[in-house]
VMD Tcl script that draws the C-alpha trace (Angstrom):
set ca {
  {-83.67 -13.37 11.72}
  {-81.43 -10.61 12.92}
  {-77.92 -9.78 11.84}
  {-75.16 -11.47 13.75}
  {-73.08 -9.54 16.26}
  {-69.35 -9.14 15.65}
  {-68.18 -12.20 17.59}
  {-71.17 -14.26 16.44}
  {-70.22 -13.47 12.85}
  {-66.56 -14.38 13.47}
  {-67.55 -17.74 14.92}
  {-70.02 -18.52 12.14}
  {-67.56 -17.40 9.45}
  {-64.95 -19.86 10.67}
  {-67.37 -22.75 10.90}
  {-68.80 -21.99 7.45}
  {-65.30 -21.80 5.94}
  {-64.05 -24.93 7.71}
  {-67.14 -26.93 6.67}
  {-66.82 -29.14 9.73}
  {-67.66 -29.22 13.40}
  {-65.16 -27.61 15.76}
  {-64.57 -27.16 19.46}
  {-64.59 -23.83 21.23}
  {-60.82 -24.28 21.75}
  {-60.24 -24.49 17.97}
  {-62.34 -21.39 17.38}
  {-60.62 -19.43 20.16}
  {-57.16 -20.40 18.94}
  {-58.01 -19.24 15.41}
  {-59.51 -15.92 16.51}
  {-56.50 -15.32 18.78}
  {-54.29 -15.32 15.68}
  {-55.73 -11.91 14.84}
  {-57.05 -10.54 18.14}
  {-57.32 -11.62 21.78}
  {-60.53 -13.25 22.94}
  {-61.24 -15.27 26.08}
  {-62.23 -18.93 25.91}
  {-65.24 -18.29 28.16}
  {-66.45 -15.47 25.91}
  {-66.43 -17.70 22.82}
  {-68.02 -20.53 24.80}
  {-70.85 -18.21 25.90}
  {-71.44 -16.86 22.38}
  {-71.36 -20.37 20.87}
  {-73.99 -21.42 23.42}
  {-76.10 -18.38 22.50}
  {-75.82 -19.30 18.80}
  {-76.89 -22.84 19.71}
  {-79.97 -21.55 21.58}
  {-80.81 -19.29 18.60}
  {-80.81 -22.32 16.31}
  {-77.73 -21.26 14.35}
  {-75.41 -23.99 15.68}
  {-75.89 -27.65 16.45}
  {-73.67 -29.28 19.02}
  {-72.65 -32.76 20.00}
  {-70.60 -33.92 22.95}
  {-67.15 -35.28 22.08}
  {-65.49 -36.38 25.28}
  {-65.60 -33.39 27.61}
  {-65.97 -30.80 24.85}
  {-68.86 -29.74 22.64}
  {-68.41 -29.89 18.88}
  {-70.30 -27.05 17.20}
  {-71.44 -26.93 13.58}
  {-73.71 -24.63 11.58}
  {-77.30 -25.79 11.14}
  {-77.71 -23.59 8.06}
  {-75.34 -22.54 5.30}
  {-74.01 -19.01 4.91}
  {-76.19 -18.73 1.80}
  {-79.34 -19.76 3.69}
  {-78.55 -17.20 6.39}
  {-78.00 -14.49 3.77}
  {-81.25 -15.39 1.98}
  {-83.13 -15.16 5.30}
  {-81.68 -11.69 5.89}
  {-82.75 -10.62 2.40}
  {-86.29 -11.96 2.94}
  {-86.48 -10.13 6.26}
  {-85.27 -6.89 4.69}
  {-87.91 -7.16 1.97}
  {-90.52 -7.77 4.64}
  {-89.89 -4.27 6.03}
  {-91.20 -2.50 2.94}
  {-94.70 -2.13 1.61}
  {-93.39 -1.88 -1.96}
  {-91.31 -5.00 -2.57}
  {-91.23 -4.45 -6.34}
  {-89.53 -1.05 -6.00}
  {-87.15 -2.34 -3.33}
  {-86.15 -5.24 -5.58}
  {-85.75 -2.89 -8.54}
  {-83.45 -0.60 -6.54}
  {-81.46 -3.63 -5.40}
  {-81.05 -4.96 -8.96}
  {-80.01 -1.51 -10.24}
  {-76.88 -1.78 -8.09}
  {-75.96 -5.31 -9.18}
  {-72.99 -6.01 -11.44}
  {-73.63 -7.70 -14.79}
  {-72.22 -10.92 -13.32}
  {-74.68 -10.73 -10.42}
  {-77.57 -10.07 -12.82}
  {-76.60 -13.14 -14.83}
  {-76.39 -15.18 -11.62}
  {-79.90 -13.97 -10.74}
  {-81.15 -15.00 -14.20}
  {-79.54 -18.43 -13.77}
  {-81.13 -18.79 -10.33}
  {-84.55 -17.91 -11.75}
  {-84.09 -20.44 -14.57}
  {-83.06 -23.17 -12.12}
  {-86.22 -22.62 -10.07}
  {-88.45 -22.70 -13.15}
  {-89.18 -18.95 -12.99}
  {-89.17 -16.93 -16.21}
  {-86.10 -14.63 -16.19}
  {-87.01 -12.85 -19.43}
  {-88.15 -9.39 -18.40}
}
mol new
graphics top color blue
foreach p $ca { graphics top sphere $p radius 0.5 }
foreach p [lrange $ca 0 end-1] q [lrange $ca 1 end] { graphics top cylinder $p $q radius 0.2 }
display resetview
């Protein structure tokens, strides 16, 4: 999984925050509150995200309703797994990552390990 482009990320961010399906018109209108973007541009990028398996869509009248097929957290986890796949020394990469975590993030990691049945006591 590759990182999202700028407009792809803007579209996905809105749909993840809204937690509902939306039309291209709704997405365009919201983006246009902060910067101009053409309807056809958003329509094209939403179609690309659909073909990539990031968005599902269903016809509602004449418009398509788009919704994320995966959560933001699933997308982020996939990016993390991909990044770890680019190193031969996963242990060291993970150690360097954890060294930069806040104490709250470390506790969240411990809680995540406990919830999956993994032993967090190291």
